[in-house]
N, C-alpha and C positions, 0 to 999 in steps of 0.2 A: 407330540408325535403326530406326523401326518397319517391320516387314514386312507389307505390305498383302495378301500372299497367304495369311496365316495367319488363324486365327479372331479373333473380337473378345471383349474382356474387359469384362464389366459388373460394377460395384460397385453392388449394388441395396439401397437403403435401404428398410426394410420398415415404419418407424414404430415406435411405442412398445409395440405388442403386439396391439392390436385389428386383425384383418385388414381391417376396413372403413376403416382409416386408411392403408392402402397407396395409393400414387398409381397413376393410370392408366398412367404411364410404367413404373412398377416391374412392374405386371402384364404389360405388353407385352414387357418385356425378358425376363421369365421365360418367356413364351410363345415368344420367339425363340431361346432358349438350347437347346443340345444337352446341356450339362452343368450341373448344379446343385451348387454347393459350399457348404458351411455348416460352421461351427465348432461343436464340442461338447466337453463334458467326457468323461471316460473311461466314464461310465455310458451314453453314446451318445445321450442325449436332446438335442435341439437346439431352443432357443426360436425361433431364426430359421426353422427348417424348419417348426415348428408354425404359425407365422404365415402362411407361404406355402403350406401344405399343399393348400389347395383348388385351387391353380393348377399343381400338379405333375402331370406326365403319366406313364403307365407307361413310355413310351419315353425319358424323361429318364435320362441317366446321372448318378447321384448320387455325389458325392465328399465324404463326411464327413471333416472335418479335425479329428481328435481330439487335443486337447491332452495332452501327456504328464504335465503337472502343472498344478495350478490355484494352490492356496495352500499345498500341502503341501511338505515338503522333498524333496530329490532328491540322488542320489549322482552326478549328472552332473559330470564334471571341471570344467565351467565354471559350476557352481552353477545356481541357478534361472534366471538370465538366459541362461546358456550353453544350458541345455535348451531354452528357448523359441526362441532364435536358431536352433538346429539344426532344431527343428520347423518354423519359418517357412521356412527354406531348402528343406526336403524338401517341404513343402506347395506352395511356389511351383513347384518342379520338377514336381510331379504335374500342376499346372494348366498349366504350360508345354507339357507333352507333349500335352495335348489341344489347346491353341492351335496348336501346330506341325502338328497333324494336320488343322487347318482347322476345328475345332469352335468354336462360340461357348460361352463359359463365363460363367455368372452366379454371382457370389459373394454370398450373402445376408448382410445385416447388419441387426441390430436398430437402431432409431433411424435415425441418419444415418451413412453409411459413413465419413465423415471426422471424426466427432465421437466421440472415445474408442472407436472401433470396431476390431474385429479385421481388417476388410477392409484397412485402410491398410497393414498389414504385407505383404500380397500386392501392393497397388498399388505400393509402393516398389520391389518386386523385379521387377514385370512391366510397368508402364506405359510404361517407356521403350522396350520391345521390341515391344509389341503395341498395336493400335488399342484404345483404352480409352474407356469411357463410364461416368461416375459419376452415379448417380441419387440425388438427395438424398431424405431421408425426414424425417418429423416426429420431432424429438428428444424424449427423455424430459423435458427441461427445459420445452418447450412443452406437453407433455402434462400435466405436473404442475401448471403454472399454470392450465390449462384445468380440470382436475379440482377444484382448490381454488376456482375461481370468483373469483379475486382477481388484479387486475393485477400483473404480474411487474415491469415497468419502464415508466416513463412520463416524458414531457417530457425534462428534462435529466439524469435519474437514470442512474447507472452500475451496470451489472450485472456481477457477478464470478462466474465459474463455477470451482469448486474441487474437486479430488479429496480425498476423506476420508482418503487415505493420507498427506497432508502431516503433518509434526510439529504437535502441538497448539498450540504457541506461534506457529507460522507461520499456522495457521488463525485463531487468535485475532486476530493483527495484521490479517490481510486482512479478516476480518469486521467489525472495528472501523472500518476505513477505508472501507468501501464503502456505497452506498445499498441495493442489493438484491443477493441472492446465491442461488446454488444450489450445494449441496455434494453430490457424487455419490460412488459407490463406498462405500456404508456397510457394513452387515453387521457384521463384527468391529471395524470402525473406529468404530462408533457412540459408545461411551463417551467417546473422546477428542474426537469431533466435538461431542457435547453439552457437554463441558467447555469447548470453545472458544467455543461460543455463550454459555455462562454467563459465562465470563471476559471476553468482549467486551461484555457488557451487552446482548446481543441475544436472549436465550433467550425472553423474553416474546413477542417478535415472530415467532418461528420456527414454521414449519409442517412437517409430515411427510407424504410421499406414498409409498405402497408399491404396486408393480405397477400404475402408472397405466394405465388403460384395459383392464386384463387381469382375468381371473378372480382373485378374492381381493384386489381392490384395497382399500386402506385409507388414510384420511387422518385427520389430527388435529393437535393441538398437539404440537410436538416435546418439550416438558417432560413430557408425560404418557405418552411411549412407553416401554415396557419394553425395555431394551437386549437382553435375551435373545431378543426376538421379531423383531428386525430383519434381514431378508434383504438380500442384495447388491443386488437390484433395488429400491432405494428411494432417495429423495433428501430432503434437508433444504432448506427454501425460506425465504428472507427476502423477503416480497412488497414491493411498492411502498409507500413511506411517504406518498405523495401521497394526501390525503383519508383517510389512516388515522387512527384516533382518537389524539389527543394530549392530555396533561393540560390540563384547562380550569379549573384552580383548585381542587385538592383539598388542603386543609391537611394537612401531614405527608408529602406525596409529592414535594415540590420539592427541588431541589438547585442548587448553583452550581459550575460547572467553570470555572476560570480557565485559559484556553488561550493558548499562544504560537503565533503564525502564522509565526514566523521573520522574516528580514529583508525578504522580498519576497513573491512569489506562491506558487501551489500546490505548486511543486516542493520547497518548504522545509517543508511540513507533514508531521508525523509521522502514522502510522496512527491512533494514539490520539487525536490532536487532530482528525483528520478525522472520526472516529466521534463525538466529543463534539459537534462542530459540526452533524453531521447529525442527532443525536438531540435536540438542544435545541429547544424550542418558542419560546424567546426568545433573541435575541442582543443583547448590550449592549456598547458600546465606543466608542472614539474613531472618528469617521466614517471617517477615512482607513484605519484597519485593518478596519473593517467592510466597506469596499468590496472587500477582498481575498477575502471569503467569498462563494461562489455563493449566489444568491437561491434559496430553496426554498419551494414553496407551504406555507402553514400556519405559517410562522415569522414572528414579529414581530421587527422590527429597531429598536433604540433607540440612535441615534447621538447623540453629544454632543461638545463641545469638549475639547481635550486638557488643559485646566487644571481640570477638575472631577472629579478621580479619587475623592475621598471621596463626593461626591454620587452618582457613577456606581456605586460599590460599594454604597452604601445602597440605591439603586434596584434593583439586581440582587438583593440579599438580600430586599427586600420582595416582589419577584416570586416568589422561591423560597418564601417563607413563605406565599404564597397558592397554592402547589402547582405552580409552573411549574419546568420543567427549563431552567436559565439557563446560557448560555455567555458568560462575560465575555471579550471578544476583546482580546488584547494583541499588540503587535508583539514580534518577537524571542522571548526567554524571559520569561515573565511574572514571574519572580523576580529579574530583573536589571534594576534601575531601571525597573520596570514595575508592572503592575496587581496582582500577587499581594499585595504588601505592603498596599496600600490596601484590598483586599477583606478580608484577614485582620485588619487593624486594626479595621474595622467589625464583622466577624464575631465578634470577641472580646467585644463588648458583650453583656450578659445577654439582651437581647431577641432576639438572633440565635443564641443558643448551641446550639440544637437543629437548626439547618439544616446539612445536610452541605455541606462545601466541599472541592473537589479542586483541586489545582494540577497542571496538565499541562505538562511542559517543552516548549520550543521551541528552535530554533537561534538562539542569541544573536548579536548583530552582531559581537562579538569573534571568535568561532569562524568565522563566515562570512568575515570579512575576512582572518583568518589563513590559512585554507584557499586563498583566492584568491592570496595573496602567497607561500605556501609552508608554513612551519611556525615562524613567529616566536614562538609560545607554546609551544614545545617544552620549555621549563624553567619554573621558578617565575615567576609573573607576578602583578601586581596590577591590579585594575580600579578605576578612579576616574572619577567624573563631574565635569566642569569647570563644570557649571551651579551658580550660586550662588543659584538661586531658592529652594532649600529648606535651604541651609546657607551660612554665610558664607565668603567667599574665604579668610580666614585659615586656616580648617580645611582647605580644599582645598590651600592652599600648604604647610601643615605635613605633610599626607599625601604630597604630591608629593616633598617633601624626604626624608621617611622611606623611601619606596619607592625613590627614586633612590639614596640612600646605601646601601641594602641590595642594590643592583645587580639589582633585579627589572625584567623587561620590563614595560612599562606599556601597558594598553589604556585609552584615554581616550575616554570617552563624552561626548555633549552638549558639544562643544568650542565652538560659537558659534551665534549666531542674529542676527536683525536688531537685537534689542535688546542683545545681548552681543557686543561686537566686539573686546574687548581681552584676553580670557582666554587665547586661544592664544599670543599674544606673551609674556604674563607667564609662562605655563607653559614655553614654549621657553627663555626666558632663565634661569628657575630651574633647569631640567634641565641646561643648559649649564654650570652650576656643578659638576655632578657627572659629566657624560658628555662624551665626546669629540665635537667638532663633526662628526666623520665617522660618528657613530652612525646606523644606518639607521632611518628613520621611514616606516612604511607609511601612506599617505593613501588610505583606502578609502571611496568615496562611492557610495551607492545600490546596495550589493552585491545582485545578483540582480535588480535593476530595469532598466528600459529605458535609463537613463542611467548605468549602472555605469561607474566609473572607479577602477582600483587602480594606484597607482604608488608608487615608493619614492624618497625624497630624503634628503639628509643632514640631521641635526638642525639644523645651522647654516643650512640653506637653507629650513626651513619658513616659508612665506609665509602669514600669517593670512588674507590676501585670498582664498586658495584653499580655505578651510575654512568649511563652514556646518554647520547642524544635522543634515544628512543624511550627514555625514562622521564617520568613526571613525579615530582615530590609534592606531597601535601603535608604540611607542618601544622599540627594542631595548636589550638590556643590553650590558655590555662584551664578552660572548661571542657576541652575535648576528652572523651572517655574512650578507653581501650579495654574492651571486655572479652573474656573468653567464655564460650557458651557450651553447655552440654558436655557429655562424655568425650566427644571427639576433640574438644579443645579448640574448635574453630573460633576465630576472633572477629569482632566487628569494631569499627571505629565510628564514633558519632559525636557531634557537638550539639548540645542542648539548644533549643530555640529560646529558652528563658535564661537571661543573664542575671546573676545574683544582684539583689538590691544593695546599694551601699549601706554600710553599717550606720546606725543612728549614733550621733555624737554623744559622748558620755556627759552627764550633768556636771 
């Protein structure tokens, strides 16, 4: 419980560095305070104090909170983290002594107190005991965007704020997946941060801001910055893509990325796919799949019917040949009964040989359905399409027999449609020649979508009337287990990773 007889704690946001960017409320809080506290390194200089210096009075009690370590090593028994935790506890105790004496304490914080700030460590230790007022400040993120004179985020764009201390691969994934971003805490992390921008394909867009609004401010293109010159108080910025220049038909600069959107909506997209979709200036695909991709200003969308794959691929490659960055949108994984094959087939023609083509994987329907059911694909399995539109049924039947006799789990795609109503029954009867009637079969429809339905039945009980083009079937092997768990009776299907050893021959 907070003691109303004690002093008040202020967390005072000072803004990014220019004293003129302090708020009126921040100035008033400093004026009301008896004690001014601020963090500093062991050299004793405090950026926070220098920002607020014009508002400090001779009668203010100053409490410099000097870090025992910053980036160097320490012989503290708890290591670097232990040394800081001990420092925060002692610093909070010093401030608590003033508050208990009835004094008002203002803890100065660069930027905003609750945004990567040192103040929050005092807040967590004191705010539950003392009356507290946190005064927001202009963040370095806002200051950097203002100094660049470029919109940071607009409309439906997503802004991601990242610490440069993340592993390079994690930074790469997050930069690839977002619309706009700010990476903070540079300094010695800069080489890895730059590498992440380059690996994510975003380096050409990235800007750099150092000491925004302060003396010594510097801005420029991130690619041109000397890593040895980068201080801690700098940020890397990916500005808004809306109205930013996009390729407008420069021969030799185009490319095609064939991307998989997974079985349903945005939750199934990979970071790499998100990045490719955001970076493209033209999207090409089956209209149903294009509808899963958010509309972005400046992007052209070319939708078509599901039965014109070769024409769609040729159209995408022609766009790329004219200098456009094209994303061919496919459902699931583009390499599994989807658009990657069609694009690569056309791209193999001499006239398109110089156009870069990338295939970016997605979550395929078999993996999505298997995860919903449990782990039926835990051992060897075969993937077969039941559609006879591109191959004769005789070939399908032969492959079903071969896979069934090899005791493979089967993932059956494209089982039926309005014009194909008999294949499921044929496949069921053929598999019953090799499998027990009790073999579990997962019927997974619209996985990840609004009408998702996943249930398990016996092979003998598979009803073709319950299967359509949006359904995927997973047929177990002789080893696949179908188990009901707990009082709710929920079921899981799984195939053991260990296959039984063959029986020893009798003497």
